[in-house]
C-alpha positions in Angstrom: 0.0 0.0 0.0 1.6 3.3 -1.2 -0.1 6.7 -1.0 0.4 10.4 -0.4 -1.4 12.2 2.4 -1.4 16.0 3.1 -3.1 18.7 5.0 -3.3 22.4 4.5 -6.3 23.2 6.8 -4.3 25.3 9.3 -1.3 27.6 9.1 0.9 24.4 8.8 1.5 22.5 5.6 2.3 18.8 6.2 2.8 15.9 3.8 3.5 12.2 4.1 4.3 9.3 1.9 3.0 5.9 3.3 4.7 2.8 1.9 3.6 -0.4 3.6 3.4 1.1 7.0 6.5 3.2 6.8 5.7 6.9 6.8 8.1 9.6 5.5 7.0 13.1 6.1 7.5 16.9 5.7 6.1 19.8 7.6 6.5 23.6 7.4 4.8 26.6 9.0 3.4 27.9 5.7 1.4 30.9 6.7 -0.3 31.8 3.5 2.1 29.9 1.2 0.5 26.5 1.1 -0.2 26.7 -2.7 3.5 27.3 -3.3 4.9 24.7 -0.9 2.6 21.7 -1.1 3.3 20.2 -4.5 7.1 20.6 -4.2 6.9 18.9 -0.9 5.0 16.0 -2.4 7.3 15.7 -5.4 10.3 15.7 -3.0 8.8 12.8 -1.1 8.3 10.8 -4.3 11.8 11.6 -5.7 13.4 10.4 -2.5 11.4 7.2 -2.5 12.0 6.4 -6.1 8.3 5.9 -6.8 6.3 7.7 -9.5 2.9 9.1 -8.9 1.2 6.5 -11.1 2.8 3.8 -9.0 0.8 4.8 -5.9 -2.5 3.3 -4.7 -4.2 6.6 -3.8 -4.2 10.2 -2.5 -5.5 11.2 1.0 -6.2 14.8 1.8 -7.4 16.8 4.7 -11.0 17.6 3.8 -11.7 19.9 6.8 -13.0 21.6 8.7 -10.4 24.4 8.6 -9.3 27.4 6.6 -11.5 27.9 3.5 -8.5 28.6 1.3 -6.5 25.7 2.8 -9.3 23.2 2.2 -9.7 24.3 -1.4 -5.9 23.9 -1.9 -5.9 20.4 -0.5 -8.9 19.3 -2.4 -7.7 20.8 -5.7 -4.3 19.3 -5.4 -5.8 15.9 -4.5 -8.0 16.1 -7.6 -5.3 17.2 -9.9 -2.8 14.5 -8.9 -5.4 11.8 -8.7 -6.9 12.6 -12.1 -3.5 12.7 -13.8 -2.5 9.3 -12.4 -5.9 7.7 -12.3 -5.9 7.2 -8.5 -8.7 7.0 -5.9 -8.9 9.7 -3.2 -9.9 9.6 0.4 -10.8 12.7 2.4 -10.0 12.6 6.1 -11.4 14.9 8.8 -8.9 17.3 10.2 -10.4 17.0 13.6 -10.2 13.2 13.5 -6.6 13.5 12.4 -6.0 15.8 15.3 -7.4 13.2 17.7 -5.2 10.5 16.1 -2.2 12.7 16.5 -2.6 12.7 20.3 -2.0 9.0 20.7 -4.9 9.0 23.3 -8.2 7.2 23.1 -10.5 10.0 24.3 -10.0 13.5 22.8 -11.7 16.8 22.5 -10.3 18.2 19.2 -10.5 21.9 18.8 -9.1 24.2 16.1 -9.2 28.0 16.0 -11.8 29.0 13.4 -11.2 32.8 13.8 -14.1 35.2 14.2 -14.5 34.2 17.9 -15.3 30.6 17.0 -13.7 27.2 17.0 -14.1 23.9 15.1 -14.7 21.2 17.6 -15.5 17.5 17.9 -15.5 14.9 20.7 -13.9 11.6 19.9 -13.5 8.2 21.5 -11.4 5.3 20.0 -12.7 1.7 20.3 -11.1 -1.3 18.7 -8.7 1.0 16.7 -11.7 3.0 15.2 -12.5 6.6 16.1 -16.1 7.3 16.9 -17.3 10.9 16.9 -19.5 11.5 19.9 -20.3 15.1 19.2 -19.6 17.3 16.2 -17.9 18.3 14.1 -19.3 21.7 14.6 -18.4 25.4 14.6 -19.3 27.2 17.7 -18.3 29.9 20.2 -15.7 28.8 22.8 -18.5 28.6 25.4 -20.4 26.2 23.1 -17.6 23.6 22.8 -19.0 20.1 23.5 -17.4 19.0 26.8 -16.8 15.4 27.9 -18.7 14.0 30.8 -15.6 12.6 32.4 -12.0 13.8 33.1 -10.6 11.0 31.0 -10.4 13.1 27.9 -7.5 15.3 26.7 -7.8 18.5 24.7 -5.8 19.1 21.5 -5.5 21.8 19.0 -5.1 25.5 18.4 -8.5 26.3 19.7 -7.1 25.9 23.3 -4.3 28.4 22.5 -6.7 30.9 21.0 -9.3 30.6 23.8 -7.5 29.4 27.0 -10.8 29.4 28.9 -11.8 26.2 27.1 -8.9 24.4 28.8 -10.4 25.2 32.2 -13.0 22.6 31.6 -12.7 19.1 33.0 -9.9 17.6 30.9 -7.0 15.4 31.9 -4.5 17.6 30.0 -4.3 19.9 27.0 -1.9 20.1 24.1 -2.6 23.3 22.3 0.4 22.9 20.0 -0.8 19.8 18.1 -1.8 20.1 14.5 -3.7 17.7 12.2 -0.5 16.2 10.8 -0.3 14.3 7.6 1.4 11.3 9.4 -1.7 10.8 11.5 -3.9 11.3 8.5 -1.9 8.6 6.7 -2.6 6.2 9.6 -6.3 6.9 9.3 -6.3 6.6 5.5 -4.4 3.3 5.2 -7.2 1.0 6.4 -9.8 2.9 4.3 -7.8 2.4 1.1 -7.4 -1.3 2.0 -11.2 -1.5 2.5 -11.7 0.0 -1.0 -13.2 3.2 0.3 -11.3 5.4 -2.2 -13.4 7.6 -4.4 -13.0 8.8 -8.0 -11.0 12.1 -8.1 -13.9 14.1 -9.3 -15.8 13.3 -6.1 -13.2 14.9 -3.8 -14.9 17.6 -1.8 -13.9 19.9 1.1 -15.9 19.7 4.4 -17.2 23.2 5.1 -19.2 23.6 8.3 -19.4 27.3 8.2 -20.4 29.6 5.3 -18.9 32.9 6.6 -15.4 33.9 5.6 -15.1 37.1 7.5 -16.9 39.3 10.0 -19.0 42.2 8.8 -17.8 45.7 9.8 -20.7 46.0 12.3 -19.7 42.6 13.9 -16.1 43.7 14.3 
């Protein structure tokens, strides 16, 4: 099983090449330069591996939620690469990827959504499968779905942007974690093996908010 995985939903740009369980990766704090950085990162991973794009089994991408521009970049690159090489695609939730990145089994994943809101979801892992107990949703910091026990950890930039969320009942918080492509690759591998890859033209971003910016009166 060989595939590329990448995420551009946050200010970070990360990419990974999965080859039979071995993951090679790249990451960079991209700011607004994801469109310039992503494809060269992917080509570098392929060049180092010796594989050609058409020798892969699929493309996995971060479908969201996250930055509107970032989601469009990831989806567009996934479609372009997959169409050119006739590969299936798998979209992976950025919040589920964030949960996977923690290494824990109970996670409140929370990303800064700007405009005084966050993207959030509550996850629990059972038998190596993540189950979403609440979300994904966009909400105010006060509206974040909180766990009923203190066995959960918090992860993501939402906790850095709104520290008051971390005051809820959580075992610990890691606000520095991002939805990294290496975690996305771990989630995508079994889905490709189960034949869940879709035709490239069916790749879509996951938007859960239709506002891009605040109105002047809202500011």
